[in-house]
N, C-alpha and C positions, 0 to 999 in steps of 0.2 A: 504494500500500500504506500503510495507516495503522498508527501505532504501537500502537493499542489492539487490533489484530488480529495481534499478534506470535506468538501461539501456533500459527501456521500452519506451523511446521516448523523454525525456527531454534532450536537447542539451545545456550543460552548456557553450559551446563556443559561443552560440548565445546570451547570456545574456550581457547586457551593460557592457563595461569595462572602458570607460572614461566618466566623470573624476573620477569615483570611484576607479580606479586603483591607483590614486594619492592621495587618501584620507588618507592613513596610511603612516607613515614614513617607509622607505625602510627596516629597520632592524626588524620591528614587526614580519613579517612572519618567518624570519630566527630565531629569538629568540624563537618563539613558537615551531618551529621544533626542535631546539637544546636543550632547557631547560624547555619547557612546560609553560612558562609564559613570558609576556612582559609588560612593563610599558611605556606609552607614554602620550601625551596630545592632545586634540582636541580643544583647546581654539580658534584657528584660523578658525575652521570649523563650530562652532555653536555660536549662540547668547546666551551665558550663562546667561546674565542678564534677557533676555526674558524667558528663561526656568525656572528661579527661581521664576517667578511670578506665576507659576502653583503649587507652594508648599502651597500657602495660603489656598486653599480649599480641601486639602487632608483629607479624612475621617480617623478617628481613626481606627486602626487595631482592629477588634472585637475579635481576638484570643490572642493578646499580649498586655500587658499594656505598656503605654508610647511609642507607635509606631503608625505611620500614614502611610497609604499605598493606592495606586491604582495599578491595573495591567490589562494588556490586552494580548490576544493571537493574534499574527500577523503572516503573511506569505508573501512570494513573489508569484505573479502570473506568468504566462508563459512569460510575457514580462519583468519580473524583477521588477515590481512595488509593493510597499507595500500594503497589504490588511489586514483588520481586519477579524478575523476568527469567532468571537462570543464568547459566554460564555463557559468556562470549568473551573472546580475548580483546584486550586493548590493542588497537592497530593504528599507529600514526605513520603516515607516509613521510618520505624524506622532505617533501615540500613544507611540512609542519614541524619537523623535528631534526635538528642538525646534529644530534648526538649519535655516534656510531653504535652505542650500546642499546639504543632504543628505536632508531628510525627503520622503517620498512620491516619490522619484526612483529610477530604475534607474541604478545606478552600475557601470561596467565597469572592471576593472583588469587590468594585466598579471599573469600567473600567477607563482607561486613557481617558481624555476628548477629544472630537472630535477637539476642538480648538488646543490642544497640538499635536495630531497625524496628523493634516492637515498642520502643519508648514513644509515648504520645507526643513529646516535644520534638522528637526526630521526625515522626510522621507528619506533624503539623508544619515543620520546616520544609519538608519536601513538597507538600501540597502548596504551601504559600510560594515557594520558589517557582514551582511550575505555573502557578497562576500569574506571577509577575512576568514571566516570559511567554505566557499564552501557550504553554505546552499542552498538547491535546492527548486524549486517551490513546494508549498503546504507542506513544512516542517514547523511544528509549532515553532514559536519563542515566548518566554515569555518575556515581557518587563514590569518592575515594577518601579515605583517611591516609595521609602520607606525611612523611617528615624526616628530619635528621636529628641525630643526637651524637654526642661524643666530645672529643677534645681537639684542640688545634683549630684549623680552618677547614671549611667545606663549601663547595659550590652546590647550593640546593637544587640547581637546574642540571647539574652533572653534564655540562657542555652544551646545553641547548641555547644559551645566550638570549638575544632578543628574538622572540618567536611569537607565533600564534598557535592555539591548540587545535585548530581545524574544526571549529564549530561556530555557531551563531550566538549561543547563550552560554556564558561562563561566569561562575562566581567562586571566589576564594575566601574562605572563612578561617581565621586563625583560632586554633583551639588552645594552644599554649605557647609561651615564649619565655624560657627560663635561662637566665645567665647568658643572654645573647647580646653580642654586638653585631652591627651590620644588619643584613636582611631587609634593606629598604627596597620597596617595589618601585619600578619605573614604567611609565606608559609612554608610548611613542605613536606617532601617526605613520611612521614608515619603519620597515625592517632594519634599515641601516642605522637608525637611531639619530638621524640628523634633525628630526622634528619632535623634540620632547614635548609631552603634554602635562605630566605631573610626576612628582616623587612623593611617596608616602610610606611610612612605617606602620604596619598594622599591629594593633594590640589584640590580645585575646578577646574574642567576641566581636571584633570588627569584621565586616564582610565587604569585599570589593567586587562589584558587578561589572562585567565587561561585555560589550558587543564584540566578540572575539574576531569576527570577520571584518571589522572596521578599524582595528588598531592592533598594536603589538605590545608585548610586555616582557620585563625581565626582573631579576632580583639580585641584589648584591650578595657576595659571599657572607658566610656566618662564622663567627668565632666566639671565644669565651670572654665574657666580661671579667669574671674572676678566674684567673688561670688555674686555680686549684679545684675548681668545680666544673663538671661536664656541662655542656650546653644542651638545650633541647628546644626544638620548634616543630610543631605539628599543625597541619592545616587540613581542612576539608576542601576538596575541589569537587564542584558539581557542575556538570555541563550537559548540553543537549543540542539537537538540531545540527547534525554534523555536516560539514562541507568537505571533509576528507573522504575521497572515494574509497580508499583502502578500508577505512573503518566502516563505511556504509556497506561494503561488500560482505564484511564479516557479520554485521548486524542482520543483513538479509539472509545469510546462510543459517544463522542460529535462531533468528526470530522471523519466520516467513510472513507473519501477519502484522509485523510492526509498521508503524507510520514513520516513514523516513523522509528526510530532506535530501533527495537524490538529485545532485547537480549534474549538469552536462556541459 
C-alpha cells in the first residue's frame, strides 16, 4: 500500500484527538511548517526516571563499537492504538549514511522490551508523535533507544558526520546525559555544512523534531566532564515516512500490507 493512495478508506478525522491534541506545545507544528525543525520538552508528559531504568539492559550494538541499542517497528491500528509490527532490519542506503560500518547493510537489533512498550506514557508518546506528523494506520514507525557510555572521547555518529536519516518525520529525545561534555547538535540547510541553521545542546526530556528530508544534522563528539567518572548519553530516535528506497524495500518485504512513502 502506498502513501499516495491513502484515500482508500482511512479517515484521519476519526482518529482520537484529545488529549493528544494537547500533548505538544502550540508552537511545535507552526515551527515545523515554517522552519522545518522545532525544539520542545516533554518532561511533564513522561516519567523520565522510569524510562531511564530501561537503559541498564540495552545490548551492545553489534555493528558499532561503544554503542548500545534496541529498536522496534511500530504502527497505529485503525483505532489509533499503538501496535508492534514485528521484525524488519534497519536498512540505510549509502546516500543517507556515510559510515562504512552501517551504510548499505541490513542491521538487526534486539527489540524494545514489552515492559517498556506497554507503559501508558510510552504508548501515549507514540500516539501523540504520530498525530503530530499525521502518520496514518499501518504506516511503519521506527523507535530506537540508543546511546554511548564509557571513558575518553567518542563520536556518537560513528563516522556519519553531517547527514540525513532518509525519512520525512524524525524526532530525537534525550533520555539521559551524565558526566558529558560536548554532544551539541547542529542543523544545516545543506550536507556540506556551509549553511548552518542552529546549534543546541539537548537536556534530558528535550525533544528535537526535524523534517529530515528538508535539512541535515550532526552532533559533536562526547567526552567526560569528570575524568574519573564514565560518561553516558542515551536518546530515543523515532522516525517514519521513509524516502530511503533501500529501507522501503525491506519494509515491503517484511510488512506487505504496510502504508509506505514509496518515492520514485
